[in-house]
HTML snippet that shows the backbone in 3Dmol.js (N, CA, C, O; Angstrom):
<script src="https://3Dmol.org/build/3Dmol-min.js"></script>
<div id="view" style="width:600px;height:400px;position:relative"></div>
<script>
const pdb = `
ATOM      1  N   MET A   1    -106.233 -84.190 -55.901  1.00  0.00           N
ATOM      2  CA  MET A   1    -106.571 -83.330 -57.018  1.00  0.00           C
ATOM      3  C   MET A   1    -105.829 -83.832 -58.258  1.00  0.00           C
ATOM      4  O   MET A   1    -104.626 -84.085 -58.207  1.00  0.00           O
ATOM      5  N   ARG A   2    -106.540 -83.970 -59.348  1.00  0.00           N
ATOM      6  CA  ARG A   2    -105.931 -84.409 -60.605  1.00  0.00           C
ATOM      7  C   ARG A   2    -105.956 -83.260 -61.594  1.00  0.00           C
ATOM      8  O   ARG A   2    -106.976 -82.594 -61.772  1.00  0.00           O
ATOM      9  N   LEU A   3    -104.834 -83.043 -62.226  1.00  0.00           N
ATOM     10  CA  LEU A   3    -104.711 -81.986 -63.217  1.00  0.00           C
ATOM     11  C   LEU A   3    -104.345 -82.573 -64.568  1.00  0.00           C
ATOM     12  O   LEU A   3    -103.740 -83.642 -64.643  1.00  0.00           O
ATOM     13  N   LEU A   4    -104.711 -81.875 -65.634  1.00  0.00           N
ATOM     14  CA  LEU A   4    -104.374 -82.296 -66.987  1.00  0.00           C
ATOM     15  C   LEU A   4    -102.855 -82.342 -67.136  1.00  0.00           C
ATOM     16  O   LEU A   4    -102.176 -81.356 -66.851  1.00  0.00           O
ATOM     17  N   ARG A   5    -102.315 -83.482 -67.582  1.00  0.00           N
ATOM     18  CA  ARG A   5    -100.875 -83.620 -67.788  1.00  0.00           C
ATOM     19  C   ARG A   5    -100.511 -83.690 -69.260  1.00  0.00           C
ATOM     20  O   ARG A   5     -99.398 -83.338 -69.650  1.00  0.00           O
ATOM     21  N   ARG A   6    -101.460 -84.150 -70.084  1.00  0.00           N
ATOM     22  CA  ARG A   6    -101.162 -84.297 -71.504  1.00  0.00           C
ATOM     23  C   ARG A   6    -102.430 -84.052 -72.305  1.00  0.00           C
ATOM     24  O   ARG A   6    -103.519 -84.470 -71.914  1.00  0.00           O
ATOM     25  N   HIS A   7    -102.270 -83.366 -73.434  1.00  0.00           N
ATOM     26  CA  HIS A   7    -103.394 -83.073 -74.331  1.00  0.00           C
ATOM     27  C   HIS A   7    -102.955 -83.390 -75.750  1.00  0.00           C
ATOM     28  O   HIS A   7    -102.093 -82.703 -76.299  1.00  0.00           O
ATOM     29  N   ASP A   8    -103.542 -84.431 -76.354  1.00  0.00           N
ATOM     30  CA  ASP A   8    -103.225 -84.809 -77.734  1.00  0.00           C
ATOM     31  C   ASP A   8    -104.197 -84.113 -78.683  1.00  0.00           C
ATOM     32  O   ASP A   8    -105.395 -84.039 -78.412  1.00  0.00           O
ATOM     33  N   HIS A   9    -103.674 -83.607 -79.792  1.00  0.00           N
ATOM     34  CA  HIS A   9    -104.522 -82.906 -80.752  1.00  0.00           C
ATOM     35  C   HIS A   9    -103.805 -82.839 -82.094  1.00  0.00           C
ATOM     36  O   HIS A   9    -102.672 -83.302 -82.225  1.00  0.00           O
ATOM     37  N   HIS A  10    -104.466 -82.265 -83.085  1.00  0.00           N
ATOM     38  CA  HIS A  10    -103.865 -82.027 -84.399  1.00  0.00           C
ATOM     39  C   HIS A  10    -103.749 -80.522 -84.597  1.00  0.00           C
ATOM     40  O   HIS A  10    -104.682 -79.782 -84.283  1.00  0.00           O
ATOM     41  N   VAL A  11    -102.622 -80.067 -85.111  1.00  0.00           N
ATOM     42  CA  VAL A  11    -102.349 -78.643 -85.289  1.00  0.00           C
ATOM     43  C   VAL A  11    -102.756 -78.245 -86.711  1.00  0.00           C
ATOM     44  O   VAL A  11    -102.047 -78.541 -87.672  1.00  0.00           O
ATOM     45  N   ASP A  12    -103.896 -77.576 -86.834  1.00  0.00           N
ATOM     46  CA  ASP A  12    -104.419 -77.187 -88.147  1.00  0.00           C
ATOM     47  C   ASP A  12    -103.482 -76.241 -88.892  1.00  0.00           C
ATOM     48  O   ASP A  12    -103.307 -76.373 -90.103  1.00  0.00           O
ATOM     49  N   VAL A  13    -102.875 -75.283 -88.179  1.00  0.00           N
ATOM     50  CA  VAL A  13    -102.015 -74.297 -88.844  1.00  0.00           C
ATOM     51  C   VAL A  13    -100.678 -74.885 -89.289  1.00  0.00           C
ATOM     52  O   VAL A  13     -99.914 -74.225 -89.993  1.00  0.00           O
ATOM     53  N   ALA A  14    -100.390 -76.136 -88.877  1.00  0.00           N
ATOM     54  CA  ALA A  14     -99.155 -76.811 -89.285  1.00  0.00           C
ATOM     55  C   ALA A  14     -99.476 -78.008 -90.187  1.00  0.00           C
ATOM     56  O   ALA A  14     -98.758 -79.008 -90.190  1.00  0.00           O
ATOM     57  N   GLY A  15    -100.557 -77.889 -90.944  1.00  0.00           N
ATOM     58  CA  GLY A  15    -100.907 -78.947 -91.882  1.00  0.00           C
ATOM     59  C   GLY A  15    -101.611 -80.130 -91.256  1.00  0.00           C
ATOM     60  O   GLY A  15    -101.690 -81.196 -91.867  1.00  0.00           O
ATOM     61  N   GLY A  16    -102.124 -79.963 -90.045  1.00  0.00           N
ATOM     62  CA  GLY A  16    -102.863 -81.037 -89.388  1.00  0.00           C
ATOM     63  C   GLY A  16    -101.990 -82.105 -88.758  1.00  0.00           C
ATOM     64  O   GLY A  16    -102.445 -83.228 -88.541  1.00  0.00           O
ATOM     65  N   CYS A  17    -100.730 -81.768 -88.458  1.00  0.00           N
ATOM     66  CA  CYS A  17     -99.844 -82.777 -87.856  1.00  0.00           C
ATOM     67  C   CYS A  17    -100.280 -83.080 -86.415  1.00  0.00           C
ATOM     68  O   CYS A  17    -100.854 -82.233 -85.731  1.00  0.00           O
ATOM     69  N   ALA A  18     -99.995 -84.297 -85.983  1.00  0.00           N
ATOM     70  CA  ALA A  18    -100.321 -84.711 -84.620  1.00  0.00           C
ATOM     71  C   ALA A  18     -99.369 -84.040 -83.633  1.00  0.00           C
ATOM     72  O   ALA A  18     -98.188 -83.849 -83.925  1.00  0.00           O
ATOM     73  N   ALA A  19     -99.898 -83.685 -82.463  1.00  0.00           N
ATOM     74  CA  ALA A  19     -99.080 -83.046 -81.428  1.00  0.00           C
ATOM     75  C   ALA A  19     -99.549 -83.504 -80.056  1.00  0.00           C
ATOM     76  O   ALA A  19    -100.687 -83.940 -79.886  1.00  0.00           O
ATOM     77  N   ALA A  20     -98.659 -83.398 -79.088  1.00  0.00           N
ATOM     78  CA  ALA A  20     -98.970 -83.713 -77.700  1.00  0.00           C
ATOM     79  C   ALA A  20     -98.428 -82.589 -76.835  1.00  0.00           C
ATOM     80  O   ALA A  20     -97.228 -82.312 -76.844  1.00  0.00           O
ATOM     81  N   GLN A  21     -99.308 -81.946 -76.094  1.00  0.00           N
ATOM     82  CA  GLN A  21     -98.868 -80.918 -75.146  1.00  0.00           C
ATOM     83  C   GLN A  21     -98.727 -81.577 -73.796  1.00  0.00           C
ATOM     84  O   GLN A  21     -99.632 -82.273 -73.334  1.00  0.00           O
ATOM     85  N   ARG A  22     -97.578 -81.355 -73.156  1.00  0.00           N
ATOM     86  CA  ARG A  22     -97.292 -81.961 -71.859  1.00  0.00           C
ATOM     87  C   ARG A  22     -96.933 -80.894 -70.844  1.00  0.00           C
ATOM     88  O   ARG A  22     -96.215 -79.943 -71.151  1.00  0.00           O
ATOM     89  N   VAL A  23     -97.444 -81.062 -69.621  1.00  0.00           N
ATOM     90  CA  VAL A  23     -97.141 -80.167 -68.513  1.00  0.00           C
ATOM     91  C   VAL A  23     -96.207 -80.914 -67.578  1.00  0.00           C
ATOM     92  O   VAL A  23     -96.494 -82.039 -67.169  1.00  0.00           O
ATOM     93  N   ARG A  24     -95.066 -80.273 -67.235  1.00  0.00           N
ATOM     94  CA  ARG A  24     -94.073 -80.962 -66.407  1.00  0.00           C
ATOM     95  C   ARG A  24     -93.925 -80.388 -65.011  1.00  0.00           C
ATOM     96  O   ARG A  24     -93.485 -81.103 -64.111  1.00  0.00           O
ATOM     97  N   ALA A  25     -94.266 -79.151 -64.795  1.00  0.00           N
ATOM     98  CA  ALA A  25     -94.067 -78.544 -63.470  1.00  0.00           C
ATOM     99  C   ALA A  25     -95.292 -77.719 -63.116  1.00  0.00           C
ATOM    100  O   ALA A  25     -96.022 -77.249 -63.989  1.00  0.00           O
ATOM    101  N   ARG A  26     -95.500 -77.553 -61.817  1.00  0.00           N
ATOM    102  CA  ARG A  26     -96.654 -76.784 -61.346  1.00  0.00           C
ATOM    103  C   ARG A  26     -96.231 -75.886 -60.192  1.00  0.00           C
ATOM    104  O   ARG A  26     -95.237 -76.135 -59.509  1.00  0.00           O
ATOM    105  N   THR A  27     -97.022 -74.829 -59.997  1.00  0.00           N
ATOM    106  CA  THR A  27     -96.831 -73.968 -58.838  1.00  0.00           C
ATOM    107  C   THR A  27     -98.206 -73.578 -58.322  1.00  0.00           C
ATOM    108  O   THR A  27     -99.212 -73.784 -59.000  1.00  0.00           O
ATOM    109  N   GLN A  28     -98.245 -73.021 -57.133  1.00  0.00           N
ATOM    110  CA  GLN A  28     -99.517 -72.602 -56.563  1.00  0.00           C
ATOM    111  C   GLN A  28     -99.455 -71.114 -56.265  1.00  0.00           C
ATOM    112  O   GLN A  28     -98.499 -70.631 -55.659  1.00  0.00           O
ATOM    113  N   ALA A  29    -100.483 -70.389 -56.697  1.00  0.00           N
ATOM    114  CA  ALA A  29    -100.598 -68.948 -56.427  1.00  0.00           C
ATOM    115  C   ALA A  29    -102.035 -68.687 -56.008  1.00  0.00           C
ATOM    116  O   ALA A  29    -102.972 -69.039 -56.725  1.00  0.00           O
ATOM    117  N   ALA A  30    -102.206 -68.073 -54.856  1.00  0.00           N
ATOM    118  CA  ALA A  30    -103.543 -67.773 -54.326  1.00  0.00           C
ATOM    119  C   ALA A  30    -104.397 -69.043 -54.279  1.00  0.00           C
ATOM    120  O   ALA A  30    -105.580 -69.012 -54.617  1.00  0.00           O
ATOM    121  N   ARG A  31    -103.796 -70.152 -53.860  1.00  0.00           N
ATOM    122  CA  ARG A  31    -104.444 -71.453 -53.738  1.00  0.00           C
ATOM    123  C   ARG A  31    -104.925 -72.031 -55.068  1.00  0.00           C
ATOM    124  O   ARG A  31    -105.744 -72.950 -55.079  1.00  0.00           O
ATOM    125  N   ILE A  32    -104.432 -71.512 -56.178  1.00  0.00           N
ATOM    126  CA  ILE A  32    -104.753 -72.029 -57.510  1.00  0.00           C
ATOM    127  C   ILE A  32    -103.496 -72.693 -58.066  1.00  0.00           C
ATOM    128  O   ILE A  32    -102.437 -72.069 -58.130  1.00  0.00           O
ATOM    129  N   VAL A  33    -103.615 -73.954 -58.466  1.00  0.00           N
ATOM    130  CA  VAL A  33    -102.481 -74.692 -59.017  1.00  0.00           C
ATOM    131  C   VAL A  33    -102.415 -74.426 -60.523  1.00  0.00           C
ATOM    132  O   VAL A  33    -103.399 -74.602 -61.242  1.00  0.00           O
ATOM    133  N   LEU A  34    -101.229 -73.996 -60.988  1.00  0.00           N
ATOM    134  CA  LEU A  34    -101.036 -73.633 -62.388  1.00  0.00           C
ATOM    135  C   LEU A  34     -99.820 -74.337 -62.966  1.00  0.00           C
ATOM    136  O   LEU A  34     -98.838 -74.559 -62.258  1.00  0.00           O
ATOM    137  N   PRO A  35     -99.876 -74.694 -64.255  1.00  0.00           N
ATOM    138  CA  PRO A  35     -98.684 -75.280 -64.879  1.00  0.00           C
ATOM    139  C   PRO A  35     -97.635 -74.205 -65.136  1.00  0.00           C
ATOM    140  O   PRO A  35     -97.971 -73.082 -65.509  1.00  0.00           O
ATOM    141  N   THR A  36     -96.360 -74.550 -64.936  1.00  0.00           N
ATOM    142  CA  THR A  36     -95.290 -73.579 -65.186  1.00  0.00           C
ATOM    143  C   THR A  36     -94.359 -74.004 -66.308  1.00  0.00           C
ATOM    144  O   THR A  36     -93.591 -73.182 -66.809  1.00  0.00           O
ATOM    145  N   ALA A  37     -94.408 -75.261 -66.714  1.00  0.00           N
ATOM    146  CA  ALA A  37     -93.575 -75.730 -67.826  1.00  0.00           C
ATOM    147  C   ALA A  37     -94.453 -76.547 -68.767  1.00  0.00           C
ATOM    148  O   ALA A  37     -94.992 -77.585 -68.383  1.00  0.00           O
ATOM    149  N   ARG A  38     -94.590 -76.074 -69.995  1.00  0.00           N
ATOM    150  CA  ARG A  38     -95.425 -76.741 -70.996  1.00  0.00           C
ATOM    151  C   ARG A  38     -94.606 -76.942 -72.255  1.00  0.00           C
ATOM    152  O   ARG A  38     -93.899 -76.038 -72.700  1.00  0.00           O
ATOM    153  N   ARG A  39     -94.707 -78.141 -72.829  1.00  0.00           N
ATOM    154  CA  ARG A  39     -94.016 -78.460 -74.068  1.00  0.00           C
ATOM    155  C   ARG A  39     -95.020 -79.046 -75.047  1.00  0.00           C
ATOM    156  O   ARG A  39     -95.808 -79.917 -74.681  1.00  0.00           O
ATOM    157  N   ALA A  40     -94.997 -78.579 -76.278  1.00  0.00           N
ATOM    158  CA  ALA A  40     -95.811 -79.148 -77.353  1.00  0.00           C
ATOM    159  C   ALA A  40     -94.859 -79.850 -78.309  1.00  0.00           C
ATOM    160  O   ALA A  40     -94.037 -79.214 -78.967  1.00  0.00           O
ATOM    161  N   CYS A  41     -94.982 -81.170 -78.376  1.00  0.00           N
ATOM    162  CA  CYS A  41     -94.116 -81.992 -79.221  1.00  0.00           C
ATOM    163  C   CYS A  41     -94.932 -82.594 -80.347  1.00  0.00           C
ATOM    164  O   CYS A  41     -96.154 -82.715 -80.257  1.00  0.00           O
ATOM    165  N   ARG A  42     -94.243 -82.965 -81.400  1.00  0.00           N
ATOM    166  CA  ARG A  42     -94.911 -83.679 -82.486  1.00  0.00           C
ATOM    167  C   ARG A  42     -95.372 -85.033 -81.975  1.00  0.00           C
ATOM    168  O   ARG A  42     -94.738 -85.638 -81.110  1.00  0.00           O
ATOM    169  N   GLY A  43     -96.477 -85.493 -82.523  1.00  0.00           N
ATOM    170  CA  GLY A  43     -96.996 -86.807 -82.169  1.00  0.00           C
ATOM    171  C   GLY A  43     -96.483 -87.845 -83.144  1.00  0.00           C
ATOM    172  O   GLY A  43     -96.381 -87.588 -84.343  1.00  0.00           O
ATOM    173  N   GLY A  44     -96.161 -89.014 -82.627  1.00  0.00           N
ATOM    174  CA  GLY A  44     -95.636 -90.079 -83.471  1.00  0.00           C
ATOM    175  C   GLY A  44     -96.608 -91.235 -83.593  1.00  0.00           C
ATOM    176  O   GLY A  44     -97.773 -91.124 -83.210  1.00  0.00           O
ATOM    177  N   ALA A  45     -96.133 -92.323 -84.121  1.00  0.00           N
ATOM    178  CA  ALA A  45     -96.943 -93.520 -84.318  1.00  0.00           C
ATOM    179  C   ALA A  45     -97.418 -94.078 -82.980  1.00  0.00           C
ATOM    180  O   ALA A  45     -96.690 -94.049 -81.988  1.00  0.00           O
ATOM    181  N   GLY A  46     -98.628 -94.579 -82.967  1.00  0.00           N
ATOM    182  CA  GLY A  46     -99.158 -95.193 -81.759  1.00  0.00           C
ATOM    183  C   GLY A  46     -99.448 -94.216 -80.642  1.00  0.00           C
ATOM    184  O   GLY A  46     -99.572 -94.629 -79.489  1.00  0.00           O
ATOM    185  N   GLY A  47     -99.561 -92.931 -80.944  1.00  0.00           N
ATOM    186  CA  GLY A  47     -99.854 -91.928 -79.924  1.00  0.00           C
ATOM    187  C   GLY A  47     -98.676 -91.517 -79.067  1.00  0.00           C
ATOM    188  O   GLY A  47     -98.859 -90.837 -78.058  1.00  0.00           O
ATOM    189  N   ARG A  48     -97.474 -91.912 -79.443  1.00  0.00           N
ATOM    190  CA  ARG A  48     -96.280 -91.523 -78.683  1.00  0.00           C
ATOM    191  C   ARG A  48     -95.924 -90.080 -78.970  1.00  0.00           C
ATOM    192  O   ARG A  48     -96.033 -89.629 -80.110  1.00  0.00           O
ATOM    193  N   ALA A  49     -95.504 -89.355 -77.959  1.00  0.00           N
ATOM    194  CA  ALA A  49     -95.001 -87.987 -78.132  1.00  0.00           C
ATOM    195  C   ALA A  49     -93.528 -88.060 -78.506  1.00  0.00           C
ATOM    196  O   ALA A  49     -92.750 -88.745 -77.841  1.00  0.00           O
ATOM    197  N   LEU A  50     -93.144 -87.361 -79.561  1.00  0.00           N
ATOM    198  CA  LEU A  50     -91.739 -87.324 -79.986  1.00  0.00           C
ATOM    199  C   LEU A  50     -91.060 -86.184 -79.234  1.00  0.00           C
ATOM    200  O   LEU A  50     -90.992 -85.061 -79.733  1.00  0.00           O
ATOM    201  N   THR A  51     -90.560 -86.472 -78.038  1.00  0.00           N
ATOM    202  CA  THR A  51     -90.043 -85.441 -77.139  1.00  0.00           C
ATOM    203  C   THR A  51     -88.791 -84.745 -77.665  1.00  0.00           C
ATOM    204  O   THR A  51     -88.423 -83.686 -77.155  1.00  0.00           O
ATOM    205  N   ASP A  52     -88.134 -85.308 -78.664  1.00  0.00           N
ATOM    206  CA  ASP A  52     -86.966 -84.644 -79.247  1.00  0.00           C
ATOM    207  C   ASP A  52     -87.379 -83.667 -80.356  1.00  0.00           C
ATOM    208  O   ASP A  52     -86.521 -82.999 -80.932  1.00  0.00           O
ATOM    209  N   GLN A  53     -88.682 -83.575 -80.661  1.00  0.00           N
ATOM    210  CA  GLN A  53     -89.189 -82.658 -81.687  1.00  0.00           C
ATOM    211  C   GLN A  53     -90.156 -81.661 -81.047  1.00  0.00           C
ATOM    212  O   GLN A  53     -91.364 -81.731 -81.274  1.00  0.00           O
ATOM    213  N   VAL A  54     -89.629 -80.744 -80.256  1.00  0.00           N
ATOM    214  CA  VAL A  54     -90.435 -79.751 -79.548  1.00  0.00           C
ATOM    215  C   VAL A  54     -90.830 -78.629 -80.514  1.00  0.00           C
ATOM    216  O   VAL A  54     -89.973 -78.033 -81.167  1.00  0.00           O
ATOM    217  N   MET A  55     -92.136 -78.347 -80.599  1.00  0.00           N
ATOM    218  CA  MET A  55     -92.636 -77.264 -81.460  1.00  0.00           C
ATOM    219  C   MET A  55     -92.811 -75.967 -80.668  1.00  0.00           C
ATOM    220  O   MET A  55     -92.535 -74.880 -81.177  1.00  0.00           O
ATOM    221  N   VAL A  56     -93.269 -76.087 -79.421  1.00  0.00           N
ATOM    222  CA  VAL A  56     -93.489 -74.913 -78.566  1.00  0.00           C
ATOM    223  C   VAL A  56     -93.006 -75.248 -77.167  1.00  0.00           C
ATOM    224  O   VAL A  56     -93.278 -76.331 -76.648  1.00  0.00           O
ATOM    225  N   SER A  57     -92.283 -74.305 -76.555  1.00  0.00           N
ATOM    226  CA  SER A  57     -91.790 -74.459 -75.198  1.00  0.00           C
ATOM    227  C   SER A  57     -92.171 -73.208 -74.406  1.00  0.00           C
ATOM    228  O   SER A  57     -91.800 -72.097 -74.784  1.00  0.00           O
ATOM    229  N   ILE A  58     -92.912 -73.387 -73.306  1.00  0.00           N
ATOM    230  CA  ILE A  58     -93.358 -72.248 -72.492  1.00  0.00           C
ATOM    231  C   ILE A  58     -92.948 -72.511 -71.048  1.00  0.00           C
ATOM    232  O   ILE A  58     -93.279 -73.552 -70.481  1.00  0.00           O
ATOM    233  N   ASP A  59     -92.224 -71.559 -70.457  1.00  0.00           N
ATOM    234  CA  ASP A  59     -91.843 -71.626 -69.047  1.00  0.00           C
ATOM    235  C   ASP A  59     -92.308 -70.341 -68.367  1.00  0.00           C
ATOM    236  O   ASP A  59     -92.014 -69.241 -68.833  1.00  0.00           O
ATOM    237  N   LEU A  60     -93.035 -70.490 -67.260  1.00  0.00           N
ATOM    238  CA  LEU A  60     -93.545 -69.334 -66.511  1.00  0.00           C
ATOM    239  C   LEU A  60     -92.919 -69.309 -65.131  1.00  0.00           C
ATOM    240  O   LEU A  60     -92.582 -70.357 -64.579  1.00  0.00           O
ATOM    241  N   GLY A  61     -92.761 -68.120 -64.571  1.00  0.00           N
ATOM    242  CA  GLY A  61     -92.222 -67.977 -63.231  1.00  0.00           C
ATOM    243  C   GLY A  61     -92.788 -66.748 -62.547  1.00  0.00           C
ATOM    244  O   GLY A  61     -93.306 -65.847 -63.206  1.00  0.00           O
ATOM    245  N   GLU A  62     -92.691 -66.710 -61.246  1.00  0.00           N
ATOM    246  CA  GLU A  62     -93.162 -65.597 -60.430  1.00  0.00           C
ATOM    247  C   GLU A  62     -94.596 -65.214 -60.769  1.00  0.00           C
ATOM    248  O   GLU A  62     -94.865 -64.090 -61.192  1.00  0.00           O
ATOM    249  N   ILE A  63     -95.504 -66.148 -60.583  1.00  0.00           N
ATOM    250  CA  ILE A  63     -96.917 -65.922 -60.876  1.00  0.00           C
ATOM    251  C   ILE A  63     -97.601 -65.360 -59.637  1.00  0.00           C
ATOM    252  O   ILE A  63     -97.485 -65.919 -58.546  1.00  0.00           O
ATOM    253  N   HIS A  64     -98.320 -64.239 -59.812  1.00  0.00           N
ATOM    254  CA  HIS A  64     -99.023 -63.581 -58.706  1.00  0.00           C
ATOM    255  C   HIS A  64    -100.400 -63.144 -59.187  1.00  0.00           C
ATOM    256  O   HIS A  64    -100.576 -62.795 -60.354  1.00  0.00           O
ATOM    257  N   PHE A  65    -101.357 -63.164 -58.299  1.00  0.00           N
ATOM    258  CA  PHE A  65    -102.687 -62.618 -58.565  1.00  0.00           C
ATOM    259  C   PHE A  65    -102.905 -61.433 -57.638  1.00  0.00           C
ATOM    260  O   PHE A  65    -102.491 -61.449 -56.478  1.00  0.00           O
ATOM    261  N   SER A  66    -103.555 -60.413 -58.160  1.00  0.00           N
ATOM    262  CA  SER A  66    -103.864 -59.258 -57.295  1.00  0.00           C
ATOM    263  C   SER A  66    -105.292 -58.797 -57.528  1.00  0.00           C
ATOM    264  O   SER A  66    -105.743 -57.841 -56.898  1.00  0.00           O
TER     265      SER A  66
END
`;
const viewer = $3Dmol.createViewer("view");
viewer.addModel(pdb, "pdb");
viewer.setStyle({}, {cartoon: {color: "spectrum"}});
viewer.zoomTo();
viewer.render();
</script>
């Protein structure tokens, strides 16, 4: 199974700057694989993600479906 690990885009609300969203960790709940750690970093020259310039950081835990 292959999951999205990186999504490159431009952030319109931040003046159209380049960004790269990266998923670093995953968990499984009810047989569904979900990302638990997501970072949105500024994009640099040549499509490189500037990992020292984090714009958004999201960490999820204890995911359950009912």
